[in-house]
N, CA and C atoms as an extended XYZ file, in Angstrom:
231
Properties=species:S:1:pos:R:3:atomname:S:1:resname:S:1:resid:I:1 pbc="F F F"
N         3.378       12.698       -7.420 N   MET     1
C         2.001       13.152       -7.284 CA  MET     1
C         1.655       13.293       -5.811 C   MET     1
N         0.730       14.165       -5.541 N   GLU     2
C         0.324       14.457       -4.178 CA  GLU     2
C        -0.246       13.221       -3.469 C   GLU     2
N        -1.098       12.464       -4.150 N   VAL     3
C        -1.709       11.293       -3.524 CA  VAL     3
C        -0.652       10.233       -3.220 C   VAL     3
N         0.311       10.059       -4.101 N   GLU     4
C         1.367        9.074       -3.860 CA  GLU     4
C         2.219        9.463       -2.655 C   GLU     4
N         2.540       10.736       -2.534 N   THR     5
C         3.290       11.224       -1.379 CA  THR     5
C         2.507       10.989       -0.093 C   THR     5
N         1.207       11.258       -0.127 N   ALA     6
C         0.363       11.053        1.043 CA  ALA     6
C         0.311        9.574        1.435 C   ALA     6
N         0.241        8.699        0.461 N   ILE     7
C         0.222        7.255        0.726 CA  ILE     7
C         1.521        6.823        1.389 C   ILE     7
N         2.649        7.256        0.830 N   LEU     8
C         3.942        6.868        1.394 CA  LEU     8
C         4.129        7.419        2.802 C   LEU     8
N         3.657        8.627        3.058 N   ARG     9
C         3.722        9.200        4.415 CA  ARG     9
C         2.865        8.390        5.378 C   ARG     9
N         1.664        8.036        4.938 N   GLN    10
C         0.763        7.257        5.792 CA  GLN    10
C         1.390        5.908        6.121 C   GLN    10
N         1.980        5.249        5.137 N   LEU    11
C         2.612        3.951        5.368 CA  LEU    11
C         3.845        4.090        6.255 C   LEU    11
N         4.541        5.219        6.148 N   ASP    12
C         5.691        5.474        7.006 CA  ASP    12
C         5.246        5.587        8.461 C   ASP    12
N         4.080        6.188        8.684 N   GLU    13
C         3.544        6.364       10.041 CA  GLU    13
C         2.980        5.074       10.620 C   GLU    13
N         2.257        4.319        9.811 N   CYS    14
C         1.542        3.161       10.345 CA  CYS    14
C         2.201        1.824       10.018 C   CYS    14
N         3.213        1.829        9.190 N   GLY    15
C         3.823        0.562        8.780 CA  GLY    15
C         3.025       -0.033        7.650 C   GLY    15
N         2.196       -0.971        7.949 N   SER    16
C         1.313       -1.605        6.965 CA  SER    16
C        -0.128       -1.335        7.347 C   SER    16
N        -0.977       -1.287        6.347 N   CYS    17
C        -2.408       -1.140        6.619 CA  CYS    17
C        -3.185       -1.740        5.459 C   CYS    17
N        -4.441       -1.980        5.699 N   THR    18
C        -5.283       -2.525        4.641 CA  THR    18
C        -5.634       -1.407        3.666 C   THR    18
N        -6.075       -1.787        2.497 N   MET    19
C        -6.525       -0.803        1.511 CA  MET    19
C        -7.649        0.046        2.102 C   MET    19
N        -8.569       -0.597        2.807 N   GLU    20
C        -9.696        0.123        3.397 CA  GLU    20
C        -9.214        1.156        4.415 C   GLU    20
N        -8.257        0.775        5.269 N   GLU    21
C        -7.712        1.709        6.247 CA  GLU    21
C        -7.016        2.876        5.559 C   GLU    21
N        -6.312        2.583        4.502 N   LEU    22
C        -5.593        3.618        3.757 CA  LEU    22
C        -6.567        4.606        3.113 C   LEU    22
N        -7.613        4.096        2.504 N   VAL    23
C        -8.620        4.961        1.879 CA  VAL    23
C        -9.292        5.830        2.940 C   VAL    23
N        -9.588        5.246        4.108 N   ARG    24
C       -10.204        6.011        5.200 CA  ARG    24
C        -9.270        7.105        5.706 C   ARG    24
N        -7.979        6.773        5.864 N   ALA    25
C        -7.006        7.745        6.372 CA  ALA    25
C        -6.763        8.882        5.386 C   ALA    25
N        -6.956        8.606        4.105 N   LEU    26
C        -6.722        9.608        3.060 CA  LEU    26
C        -8.045       10.039        2.433 C   LEU    26
N        -9.013       10.297        3.274 N   SER    27
C       -10.382       10.552        2.807 CA  SER    27
C       -10.508       11.810        1.955 C   SER    27
N        -9.512       12.679        1.949 N   HIS    28
C        -9.579       13.867        1.096 CA  HIS    28
C        -9.256       13.530       -0.364 C   HIS    28
N        -8.862       12.275       -0.619 N   PHE    29
C        -8.682       11.784       -1.986 CA  PHE    29
C        -9.817       10.817       -2.295 C   PHE    29
N       -10.131       10.652       -3.565 N   THR    30
C       -11.176        9.694       -3.929 CA  THR    30
C       -10.616        8.268       -3.867 C   THR    30
N       -11.518        7.313       -3.816 N   LEU    31
C       -11.134        5.902       -3.850 CA  LEU    31
C       -10.309        5.614       -5.102 C   LEU    31
N       -10.754        6.135       -6.241 N   ASN    32
C       -10.033        5.908       -7.499 CA  ASN    32
C        -8.625        6.491       -7.464 C   ASN    32
N        -8.461        7.686       -6.900 N   GLN    33
C        -7.134        8.286       -6.808 CA  GLN    33
C        -6.191        7.403       -5.990 C   GLN    33
N        -6.666        6.917       -4.855 N   VAL    34
C        -5.841        6.067       -3.984 CA  VAL    34
C        -5.545        4.742       -4.686 C   VAL    34
N        -6.558        4.140       -5.267 N   PHE    35
C        -6.384        2.849       -5.936 CA  PHE    35
C        -5.351        2.929       -7.062 C   PHE    35
N        -5.479        3.929       -7.919 N   PHE    36
C        -4.553        4.043       -9.051 CA  PHE    36
C        -3.142        4.429       -8.598 C   PHE    36
N        -3.047        5.220       -7.539 N   ALA    37
C        -1.727        5.567       -6.999 CA  ALA    37
C        -1.054        4.339       -6.399 C   ALA    37
N        -1.806        3.498       -5.688 N   ILE    38
C        -1.250        2.251       -5.139 CA  ILE    38
C        -0.786        1.358       -6.288 C   ILE    38
N        -1.569        1.296       -7.348 N   ASP    39
C        -1.185        0.504       -8.518 CA  ASP    39
C         0.148        0.997       -9.087 C   ASP    39
N         0.282        2.308       -9.266 N   ARG    40
C         1.538        2.871       -9.790 CA  ARG    40
C         2.707        2.613       -8.849 C   ARG    40
N         2.496        2.859       -7.557 N   LEU    41
C         3.564        2.660       -6.574 CA  LEU    41
C         3.994        1.200       -6.503 C   LEU    41
N         3.041        0.303       -6.655 N   SER    42
C         3.348       -1.126       -6.629 CA  SER    42
C         4.166       -1.521       -7.858 C   SER    42
N         3.751       -1.042       -9.019 N   ARG    43
C         4.468       -1.359      -10.261 CA  ARG    43
C         5.891       -0.802      -10.259 C   ARG    43
N         6.076        0.332       -9.572 N   GLU    44
C         7.397        0.963       -9.496 CA  GLU    44
C         8.252        0.382       -8.358 C   GLU    44
N         7.652       -0.494       -7.551 N   GLY    45
C         8.395       -1.140       -6.476 CA  GLY    45
C         8.481       -0.361       -5.176 C   GLY    45
N         7.645        0.667       -5.012 N   HIS    46
C         7.680        1.470       -3.790 CA  HIS    46
C         6.817        0.888       -2.672 C   HIS    46
N         5.789        0.154       -3.044 N   VAL    47
C         4.930       -0.507       -2.056 CA  VAL    47
C         4.691       -1.946       -2.491 C   VAL    47
N         4.305       -2.750       -1.539 N   SER    48
C         3.933       -4.125       -1.868 CA  SER    48
C         2.512       -4.368       -1.392 C   SER    48
N         1.839       -5.252       -2.080 N   LEU    49
C         0.477       -5.651       -1.742 CA  LEU    49
C         0.489       -7.122       -1.389 C   LEU    49
N        -0.179       -7.453       -0.320 N   ARG    50
C        -0.293       -8.855        0.060 CA  ARG    50
C        -1.775       -9.176        0.245 C   ARG    50
N        -2.222      -10.206       -0.422 N   HIS    51
C        -3.619      -10.635       -0.366 CA  HIS    51
C        -3.872      -11.306        0.973 C   HIS    51
N        -4.734      -10.713        1.804 N   ARG    52
C        -5.022      -11.274        3.136 CA  ARG    52
C        -6.249      -12.173        3.125 C   ARG    52
N        -7.324      -11.656        2.585 N   THR    53
C        -8.568      -12.423        2.476 CA  THR    53
C        -9.096      -12.200        1.065 C   THR    53
N       -10.222      -12.787        0.775 N   GLN    54
C       -10.777      -12.704       -0.579 CA  GLN    54
C       -10.907      -11.258       -1.073 C   GLN    54
N       -11.278      -10.342       -0.177 N   PHE    55
C       -11.514       -8.961       -0.596 CA  PHE    55
C       -10.634       -7.954        0.141 C   PHE    55
N        -9.528       -8.391        0.697 N   ASP    56
C        -8.721       -7.510        1.539 CA  ASP    56
C        -7.240       -7.622        1.181 C   ASP    56
N        -6.587       -6.487        1.029 N   TYR    57
C        -5.155       -6.436        0.736 CA  TYR    57
C        -4.439       -5.633        1.806 C   TYR    57
N        -3.241       -6.071        2.157 N   LEU    58
C        -2.380       -5.343        3.072 CA  LEU    58
C        -1.361       -4.594        2.229 C   LEU    58
N        -1.230       -3.299        2.466 N   VAL    59
C        -0.291       -2.452        1.731 CA  VAL    59
C         0.875       -2.145        2.652 C   VAL    59
N         2.098       -2.320        2.152 N   SER    60
C         3.299       -2.041        2.925 CA  SER    60
C         4.275       -1.256        2.067 C   SER    60
N         5.006       -0.341        2.711 N   ALA    61
C         6.080        0.362        2.003 CA  ALA    61
C         7.271       -0.577        1.920 C   ALA    61
N         8.006       -0.484        0.843 N   ARG    62
C         9.218       -1.294        0.702 CA  ARG    62
C        10.372       -0.539        1.327 C   ARG    62
N        11.269       -1.284        1.960 N   VAL    63
C        12.449       -0.695        2.590 CA  VAL    63
C        13.681       -1.314        1.969 C   VAL    63
N        14.536       -0.504        1.389 N   SER    64
C        15.787       -0.960        0.773 CA  SER    64
C        15.573       -2.136       -0.173 C   SER    64
N        14.530       -2.076       -0.983 N   GLY    65
C        14.292       -3.124       -1.969 CA  GLY    65
C        13.647       -4.371       -1.412 C   GLY    65
N        13.278       -4.384       -0.142 N   THR    66
C        12.609       -5.534        0.451 CA  THR    66
C        11.295       -5.080        1.062 C   THR    66
N        10.458       -6.018        1.435 N   HIS    67
C         9.189       -5.702        2.077 CA  HIS    67
C         9.420       -5.378        3.539 C   HIS    67
N         8.578       -4.464        4.096 N   ASN    68
C         8.581       -4.227        5.543 CA  ASN    68
C         8.294       -5.522        6.269 C   ASN    68
N         7.286       -6.194        5.798 N   GLU    69
C         6.859       -7.429        6.422 CA  GLU    69
C         7.077       -8.556        5.422 C   GLU    69
N         7.925       -9.475        5.784 N   VAL    70
C         8.211      -10.592        4.898 CA  VAL    70
C         7.520      -11.819        5.457 C   VAL    70
N         6.756      -12.456        4.608 N   SER    71
C         6.063      -13.662        5.005 CA  SER    71
C         6.370      -14.743        3.993 C   SER    71
N         6.890      -15.892        4.456 N   PRO    72
C         7.217      -16.940        3.505 CA  PRO    72
C         6.029      -17.404        2.684 C   PRO    72
N         4.818      -17.225        3.198 N   SER    73
C         3.642      -17.672        2.471 CA  SER    73
C         3.013      -16.572        1.649 C   SER    73
N         3.582      -15.360        1.687 N   ALA    74
C         3.000      -14.246        0.940 CA  ALA    74
C         3.162      -14.478       -0.556 C   ALA    74
N         2.122      -14.118       -1.290 N   ASP    75
C         2.161      -14.221       -2.749 CA  ASP    75
C         3.104      -13.179       -3.299 C   ASP    75
N         4.027      -13.556       -4.129 N   GLN    76
C         4.971      -12.631       -4.706 CA  GLN    76
C         4.650      -12.370       -6.171 C   GLN    76
N         3.388      -12.368       -6.546 N   SER    77
C         2.998      -12.180       -7.945 CA  SER    77
C         3.065      -10.769       -8.396 C   SER    77
């Protein structure tokens, strides 16, 4: 899908970013389009989500089956 390709390109350029930063960078897509695409990409193992604060997630592209950023304290749920 177009939105998924755009998300992966954005993550390739910036490494990791928050959901809010990603939505802002992809403003030509709706919030729902970005949210559901991140959900699909996460379930398929293409991106990882890490809970940073109560209302903030860090999105990272996966590289060779591992996370770009590995943190021993990161939730692996």
